[in-house]
C-alpha positions as CSV (number, residue, x, y, z in Angstrom):
1,M,-19.4,13.1,-19.9
2,P,-22.1,10.4,-19.5
3,Y,-21.3,7.3,-17.6
4,T,-22.1,4.2,-19.6
5,T,-22.7,0.6,-18.7
6,A,-19.6,-0.4,-20.6
7,D,-17.6,2.0,-18.4
8,A,-19.1,0.6,-15.3
9,R,-18.4,-2.9,-16.3
10,Q,-14.8,-2.1,-17.1
11,Q,-14.4,-0.3,-13.7
12,L,-15.8,-3.4,-12.0
13,L,-13.4,-5.7,-13.9
14,D,-10.4,-3.5,-13.0
15,T,-11.3,-3.3,-9.3
16,L,-11.8,-7.0,-9.1
17,A,-8.4,-7.5,-10.8
18,Q,-6.9,-5.2,-8.2
19,A,-8.3,-7.3,-5.4
20,A,-7.2,-10.5,-7.0
21,D,-3.7,-9.1,-7.3
22,Q,-3.7,-8.3,-3.6
23,L,-4.8,-11.9,-2.8
24,G,-2.1,-13.2,-5.1
25,T,0.4,-11.3,-3.0
26,A,-1.1,-12.9,0.2
27,V,-0.8,-16.4,-1.3
28,A,2.9,-15.8,-2.2
29,S,3.6,-14.5,1.3
30,L,1.9,-17.4,3.0
31,S,3.8,-19.8,0.7
32,E,7.0,-18.3,1.9
33,A,6.0,-18.4,5.5
34,Y,5.1,-22.1,5.2
35,E,8.6,-22.9,4.1
36,T,10.1,-21.4,7.3
37,L,7.9,-23.2,9.8
38,D,8.1,-26.5,11.5
39,E,5.7,-29.2,10.3
40,S,3.0,-28.7,12.9
41,T,2.9,-24.9,12.7
42,A,3.0,-25.1,8.9
43,E,0.0,-27.4,9.0
44,R,-1.9,-24.8,11.1
45,L,-0.9,-22.0,8.7
46,E,-2.1,-24.1,5.7
47,Q,-5.4,-24.9,7.3
48,G,-6.3,-21.5,8.8
49,L,-4.7,-19.1,6.4
50,F,-3.4,-20.5,3.1
51,R,-6.4,-22.6,2.1
52,P,-9.0,-19.8,2.7
53,V,-6.8,-17.2,1.0
54,Q,-6.0,-19.5,-1.9
55,A,-9.7,-20.4,-2.3
56,A,-10.6,-16.7,-2.3
57,Y,-7.9,-15.9,-4.8
58,G,-9.1,-18.7,-7.1
59,R,-12.7,-17.5,-6.8
60,A,-11.7,-13.8,-7.5
61,K,-9.8,-14.9,-10.6
62,R,-12.7,-17.1,-11.8
63,T,-15.3,-14.3,-11.1
64,H,-13.1,-11.9,-13.1
65,A,-12.8,-14.2,-16.1
66,E,-16.5,-15.2,-16.1
67,F,-17.6,-11.5,-15.8
68,A,-15.3,-10.5,-18.7
69,E,-16.5,-13.4,-20.8
70,R,-20.2,-12.6,-20.2
71,H,-19.8,-9.0,-21.1
72,E,-17.2,-9.5,-23.9
73,L,-14.5,-7.6,-22.1
74,P,-10.8,-8.5,-22.2
75,A,-9.8,-10.6,-19.3
76,R,-6.3,-10.3,-18.1
77,P,-4.0,-13.0,-16.9
78,F,-2.9,-13.1,-13.3
79,T,0.8,-13.7,-12.8
80,P,2.2,-15.1,-9.5
81,A,3.2,-12.4,-7.0
82,V,6.8,-12.2,-5.8
83,P,7.0,-12.5,-2.0
84,G,9.2,-10.2,0.1
85,A,12.8,-10.9,1.3
86,P,13.4,-14.2,3.1
87,S,14.9,-12.3,6.1
88,R,11.3,-11.2,7.0
89,G,10.8,-14.6,8.6
90,A,7.4,-16.3,9.1
91,R,6.0,-13.5,11.2
92,G,6.9,-10.9,8.6
93,F,5.4,-13.0,5.7
94,I,2.2,-13.6,7.7
95,D,2.0,-9.9,8.5
96,D,2.4,-9.1,4.8
97,A,-0.3,-11.6,3.9
98,V,-2.7,-10.2,6.4
99,Q,-2.1,-6.7,5.1
100,A,-2.8,-7.9,1.5
101,V,-5.9,-9.7,2.6
102,T,-7.2,-6.6,4.4
103,A,-6.5,-4.5,1.4
104,A,-8.3,-6.9,-0.9
105,D,-11.3,-7.1,1.4
106,A,-11.4,-3.3,1.7
107,T,-11.3,-3.0,-2.1
108,L,-14.1,-5.5,-2.5
109,A,-16.2,-3.9,0.3
110,T,-15.8,-0.5,-1.4
111,L,-16.9,-2.0,-4.7
112,Q,-20.0,-3.6,-3.1
113,D,-20.8,-0.4,-1.2
114,S,-20.6,1.6,-4.5
115,M,-23.7,-0.3,-5.7
116,L,-21.9,-0.7,-9.1
117,P,-22.5,-4.4,-9.1
118,V,-26.2,-3.9,-8.7
119,E,-26.3,-1.1,-11.3
120,V,-24.9,-3.3,-14.0
121,G,-27.3,-6.1,-13.0
122,D,-24.9,-9.0,-12.7
123,P,-26.0,-11.5,-10.0
124,E,-23.1,-13.9,-10.7
125,L,-20.6,-11.1,-10.0
126,R,-22.3,-10.1,-6.8
127,S,-22.3,-13.8,-5.7
128,G,-18.6,-14.1,-6.5
129,L,-17.7,-11.0,-4.6
130,E,-19.7,-12.2,-1.6
131,E,-18.0,-15.6,-1.7
132,V,-14.5,-14.1,-1.9
133,R,-15.2,-11.9,1.1
134,M,-16.8,-14.7,3.1
135,R,-13.6,-16.9,2.6
136,L,-11.5,-14.0,3.9
137,G,-13.6,-13.5,7.0
138,S,-11.5,-15.6,9.5
139,V,-8.1,-15.0,8.1
140,S,-7.1,-12.1,10.3
141,G,-8.2,-13.8,13.5
142,N,-6.5,-17.1,12.5
143,A,-3.3,-15.1,11.7
144,R,-3.3,-13.4,15.1
145,E,-3.7,-16.8,16.8
146,L,-0.9,-18.4,14.8
147,V,1.5,-15.5,15.2
148,R,0.8,-15.4,19.0
149,T,2.1,-19.0,19.3
150,L,5.1,-18.7,17.0
151,G,8.3,-19.7,18.7
152,R,6.6,-21.5,21.6
């Protein structure tokens, strides 16, 4: 069965949506972690984790919507993710967020490595993917540093 440009574009859109969903899960987990922390630690979480993940999530959703519009494909709405149980505590929520960020980054890296974004010839999409991944670059290190100091 021949592989068409339309199939490739739909695959790109679906993979980008998967990564955006993973980032939505991270945002929800970080929001819950924020609520369990003291003011100073919550500020560090917001600065080092929440803001970059939220910005990456917003960029992923925007890249998805713009790509769908440019190629007349159906965009899908993104619904807020439901965080885990409150008994997980801040450390558990942060761990969940890091796992979701790692999964999203791996999803996008695999997509970029597939050369599919190049094959369909969409520079805006490639730029969006690169920006999302760039925003996620420091999240794991920032999370390790924050978790290391929790409870001190």
